[in-house]
N, C-alpha and C positions, 0 to 999 in steps of 0.2 A: 654740350654737349660737351666742357668736360672733354678729356682733352686728347681724345683718340677717335679715329674714324668709326662711324657707326656701321660702315659697310664691311660685311664679312667677305672673305675670299671664297669664291665658289668656282667649281670646274667650268671650263670653257663651254662644254656641252650644255650645262645648266644655264649659263649666262645667255646662250643663244635661244634656249627655250623661253627664258624669262623675257628676252628682248622681243621675241615674237608675240608673247602674251601682252607685253607693254604696248606694242604697236596697235594692238586691238583696243587697248584701254586709253591711249592718248587721245584727248578730245580737242578739237579746235575751239577757239574762244566762243564761237556762235552756238555751239552745241550744248554748252553748260546752261542748265535751266535756271540757275540762280541769277537774279537781277542784282549785280554787285553795286549798281548805282544807288540802290536803296539801303545799302548796309553802311554802318559807321566804320571809319578808318582809324585803326590804332597805330600810332607811330612807335616802333620798337627799336631801341638802340642795341646793336650787337658790337662786341669788342673782342680783341685777342686776349685770351686768359693766361697765356704763358704756362707756367708750372704751378699755378695757384690751385692746389687740390682741396678736396673736402677736409682733409686732415689739417692743412694749413689754415683754412678758414676758422677752424676750431681752436687754433693755437695762438695765444697772445703775442708771442715773439715774432710771428709772421703776419699777423692780422690784428690791427689795433682795435677792431670791433668785435673780437672774439667773445669777450665777456657779454656784450649785448646780444650777440648771436646765440650764445648758449642760453640766454635768458628768454629767447623767443623772438627777438627782432629778426626781420627778413633782410636779405641782401638789398632788396629794392627800397626798403624803408630808409636805409642809410646811404645808398649809393645811386639813387635816382639822379639822372643828369650828369653823372660822373663817368659814364661808360667810355667816352672818347679819351678822356684823360687816363683812365686805367689801362685802356688798350695800348696807348702810346708808351706808358710806363713799362708795361710787361714786354712790349716789343723791344724796348731799349735794353731791358735786363737780359733777354734771351738772344738778342741779335736777329730777331725776326724781321725780314725785309718786306713782307707782303703787306697788304692792306690791313690796318689794325683796328679799324672801326667803320661802321656803316649803319645807316638807318633804313629799316625796311618797313613797308606798310603791310598790315595784317587785317584781313576782313574775315568774318565768319557768319554763317547763316545755317538755319535748319530748314530743310525742305522735306516734307514727308517723314520718312523714318531714317534720314541721313543727315550727318553733319558735313557741311562744305566749308573748306578753308581756302583762302587765297592769300598768297604772299607775293610781294614784288619789291624790287630794289634795282639800283644801278648795275648794269652789266659791266664786266671787266673785259675790255677788248672785244666787245660784242658777243661774249660767251656767257652761258648760263652756269650757275653754281649747282651743287647738290645741296638740298635743304632737308633738315630733319626737325620734327617736333616731338617732344616727350611730354606726355600727359600723366598727371597723378591726381588722386583724389584725397579727401581729408584723412583717409587711413594712413597715408604716408606723409607725416608732418615735415620731413626733410625737404620734400618737393615744394611745399607751400613756402618754406623759408628760402630755399636756394635753387629751385628749379632742377635742371639736370645736373647741377653740381654734386648732388647726392650720389651720382654714379661715377664721379671722377676721383680717382684715388692716387695717392703718392707713389704707389707701387705699380702703376700702369705704365705701359711702354712710353718711353721718352720723358717720364716724370723723374723727380729727384731721387726717389727710392726704388727705381726700376732695377731689378736684379736679374732680368732676363726671363721672368716667369711667364710673360705674355698673357697676363691676366685679363686684360680688356676691361670693359665696364661691368660694375656690379654695385649692389646696394649694401650698406653695412648690415642691414637686416639679415642678409644671407650668410654672414660670417659669425663664428663663435668667438673670435678674438680680433678685436679692432684696436690697433695701436696708432701711434703718431706716424707710422710709415705705411699704414693701410691694413687691410684684413688678410692679405696673403691668400694662402690656399686652405684656410680654416673654414671651408664650406660646410654649412650645416647639413645634416642628413636630409634626404629627399622628402621624408615625411614632414619635417619642419618647414621646408620650402613650400610644400603643398599647402600647409596651413597659411603661410604668408600670401600665397596666390589667392586662396579662397577669401582671405581678409582684405584683398585689394592692395596689399603692400608691395607694389611693383610699379614700374613705369611702362606705360603703353606708348610704343614708338611708331610714328609714321615717317616715312622717308620718300623723297622725290629726287631721283637722280637727274643730272643735267639732260639726259636723253628723254626724260619724261616717264621713266619706269617708276612705278610705285611699289613700295614694300611696307609690310607691317610686322611688328614684333613686340617684344617686351624685354625689360631688364630686371633681373633679380640677382641670381647667382652669376649670371653672365648675360651677354646680349644674345637673344634668340630672334632671328629674323626669318620671315616667310612671305607667302603670297599676300598681296593686298586684295581683300574683297571690297570692291568699290571701283574707283577710277582716279587717275592722276594725269596731269599734263604739265609741260613746261614749254614756254615760248619766249622769244625776244620780241619786244614791241616798243618802238620809239626809244631805243637805247636802254630799255629796262627789261629784266627778266620777270616773267610772271609765272608763278607756280600755283597749281590748283590741285586739291585732293579731296576726295569724298570717302567717307567711311560710315557704316551703319551706326546708329545710336546705340543699338543693343549689342551686347557681347555675344560672340558666337562660340566662345570656348575659354579655356584657361589662358591667363595672360592678356586678357582684353578687358578694358573698363567700359561698363555700361554707362551711358550718359543720360541723365534724367532731367526733365524739364524743371527749372527753378533751382537746380543745384549748381554749386560753384566748384570748378576744378582748377588745377594749376598746370602751367605749361612753361617749357623752355624751348628756345629755338637755337639750332646750330647750323652753320653755313660753311661749306668748303668751297672756296673760290677755285676756278679752273687751275689745275696743276698742283693744288695743295693736297696734303694727305695727313693722316694721323691727327696730332694735336695742333696742327697748323690751321686752325679754324677760328671762326668768330662765333660767339655765343651771347645769349641774352641773359639778363637776370630773370627771375621768376615773374610770370604774369598770371592773372586770374582770368578764367573763362566761365561765363554763365550760359546756360542752355535755355533758350526761349525768351527769358526775361530775367531781370534781377540786376544787382549792383556788382560790377566787375570791370576789370580793365578792358576786356573784350566781351561783348554780348552777342551771342549767336541767335538773332531774332528769327522768328518763324516767317516763312514766305508762303 
């Protein structure tokens, strides 16, 4: 998630309304219908990405694997099991003093017409983080290669080419001019963005705040967040945080990916520890997710 917060600033009145809604949607562990004991556990390593942007990943002078990446290799192909080392290296480069790597557990299941996801990891000082998942399908090749890195650019706030534009997250598909410093404000006309949305060339975002509030949105020209149709919860249990989120398999509108049985999708995870913000977060390399059955890093089996 790439290296700025997913959380948009909203008016206090709206936050209070959202909080009230979330309280109704936060479920205690016993009320989740999924039997997590019957699901497989995927260990996913997260690390601090520093100022390593999508553009730097493509540039040989800043990324020795750039040529392989341009040829179709994925970040996970080359850097599996190197996440802790990369996080420590980036933290040293930028002077980041927070936790620079962690391993979380991810489980997935399909029940009825919904996808259920559970993530857990060690709590910091007994507090929960906020967690986000970005989902992409085969239409968006950059997600399959790099997960949410496709949305992190060199001209984003706090990055090397930040010029105060406050661009936030976006995909190269949404820009007419992509350079070594990012796509800037060269946003394509809305008609072209609509074509990309129809084709599935966007990231579907799920977020769980430390409070248990759930939100859903998408990234194309920028981050668009709104209400979660489903349920979310966050709790501390035996020194670990446990986040759960439910979303319909079907898409209810533009900017949502419909999940079909037997198909494979790609995801990235981002985590903001308590007190951290912006690009001070931990991210995963891309992982694959299959629905119902199939071959992938995470299989959401039916219950």
